[in-house]
N, C-alpha and C positions, 0 to 999 in steps of 0.2 A: 504493499499500500505505499502510495506517495504521501510524503508530508504535506501538511496543509500549506500553502502559499501565505506568506505573511506579508503585508503590504510595506514596502519602505517607507520609512517617516520622511518627510519634507524637509527641506533645508530652510534658509531664510524666505520669508514671504516676499520680499524684495530683494533679491541677491545683491544688487548694486547699492542700493541707498543703506539697506540694513548693514552689508559688510562695511562701509565707509563710516557709518556711526559706530560701529563697535571699535573698528581700527582706530578711530580717534581718541575713544576712551581709552584703549589699550596705551596709545602713546602717552597720554596723560598719566596714567597710571605708573608707567615707567619713568616719567619725566617727575612725577612727585611721590617718590618712594615711600611706602608705609601709608600711603592715603587709599582707604576703601573706597573703591568706585562701583557703583550699581550699573550693570551694563543697560543700555537704555533700550526700552520697548520691547523686551523679550518674551513678556507675556503675549504678545500680539504677533511678534516677528518669528521665534522660535520656541513655540510653548513646549515641545517635547523633543528629545533626543536619545538615542539607543543607550541601553545599560552597558557599562556602569558610568557613563558620562554624566557631571553635572551641565546643567543647561549652560552656564556660563563657559564651561570647557568646549561643549559644542560650538559655541558662538566664537569662542578664540581660534578654533581650528578654522572654521568656514572663513574667518577674516584674514589668517595669516598664512594657511599653507595651500599649495598647489602642485602640479606635477612637477616642479623642480625642488620640492623640498622633502626629503626624506622624513619619515616619521615612523617613531617607535612608540608601540602601545604595549603598556605593562599587563593588560587584560585582552589581547587581541580575539575578540569574539566575532562569531561570522557575521552577525547584522551590523555590529559596529563598523568592521572592515568594509563591508559591502556600501553602507552608507557613507563613508569617508570616501572610498574610490569613486562613488557617483558623484558627490557634491563637491569634494575638493580636487580628486585625482591624484592626491599625494601618495608617493609609492611607500609602500609599508616594508620597514627592514628589520631583519632579525635580532641585530646587535644594537645595544643602546649607543655604542660608540659611532654607529654609520648613522645617525639621525641628526637632523638639524632642529628638529622638534620632536619633544617626547611628552606622553600622557602617563603621568602617575595618578592611579586611583586608588591605589593602597599604599601610603606612604610607610607603614609599618614594614613592608617588605620590599620596598623599594631598592633599586643597586645603589651603590655608593656614588655621591657625585662625580668621582674620578673615573667612572665607568662612561661618562658622556664626553662628548667632543668638547676640547677646552679651547680650541683655537690654536693656531700655529703662531710663533714670534713675529712672523712676516704679516700675517693675515689673522690677527685675533678675532675678527668676525666670523671666522670659519668656526663657529662653535655652538652649541645647542642650547636652546631655550626650553625650560622644562615647565610644564602646564602642570601643577600639583595640586590635586583635589584633596581639601581639607575640611575640618569638622566646623570651622567658623573662625570668626576674627574676635579678638579680645580688646579691652581697653590697654592692657599693660603686660609686660613680662618681657620685652624687648626693646632696647634703645637703638635708634638708627640715626646715623650721620652720613654726611656726604653730599654729594652734588644733587640739587632740587629740593634739599630740607634745609629749613631755617634752623640754626643750631643743632636741634635735635628732635626726633619724633619718638613717641611711645606707643607701641603696638604689640598684640599677642596673636599668635596664631596656634590654633588648637589641633592636635590629631598628627604631629610630627613626631619621628621615632627619636629615642634618646640618641644622642651624639651628632644630630643633624648640623647643629650650628657649630659645633666642633669641626665637623669636616668642612664647612664653608668657610672658617678661618683658616684652616689649613690651605685651603684652595687659593686665597687671597694673597698668600705669600708669593704665587706666581703671576699676579697681575702684571700686564692687562689680560692674561688669559683667565679662563673661567668659564662659568655658565650662568645665564640670566634666568630668574625665576618668576613665574606668574604663578600666584596662588589664588586659586578660586574655590569658591562655597556658594553653591545654589547660583543665584544670579550675579554676585559679586566678585569682584577681582582686585588684587593687590599686586604690585609690581615691586620686584628687588631685583635692580641690575647689580652686576658684578661690582661696580663702583662703590656701592652702600656698604658701610662699615656697621655690623651689627654687634652688638653686645648684649649678653642677657642680664636682665635686672639683677638675679641672683646668680653669680658666675659659678656657684657650686651646685647650682641646680640645672639639670639636663631639661629642655623644652620637649 
């Protein structure tokens, strides 16, 4: 007996305009690290995406990826892979280090940050951007400093594994190499470019 056909979920209602709105919001999130941005109009433009994506993660992928951006999925399910191939055309890769973009849907079991492309000394932009799905954002726990931040910004990110911020501090020793991070929770996003300095509010406590 053949399996029942499951209709593919749609992408953006208006691919051009919706994609541009989300793209501008993502640029602002990366330009203002630590600021939680609600992605505009997703209730109408993208009400559903395949599991295990959050709606915000789906919007990020529709806005940033195409046939020239290799993509790694932590959970490459059939429905999700088919949806991405149809709406984005991004080639899926088997190894994290081959990807320009990566989707982390279970941070507790994610590969180390060093497993992803860090760029090259002559071409630091040849690095990966990680889209990390988290439990949510909190008012405190981390102190952020760097470009785009006046003095200091306080924020918390729930659902990351122990040792995550230590890994990132270690990676910053190799600047300007490294990965950029987009944390998503439901319909919100927080950008953390590699240039941002992150200190845990309690250095003895792993986030």
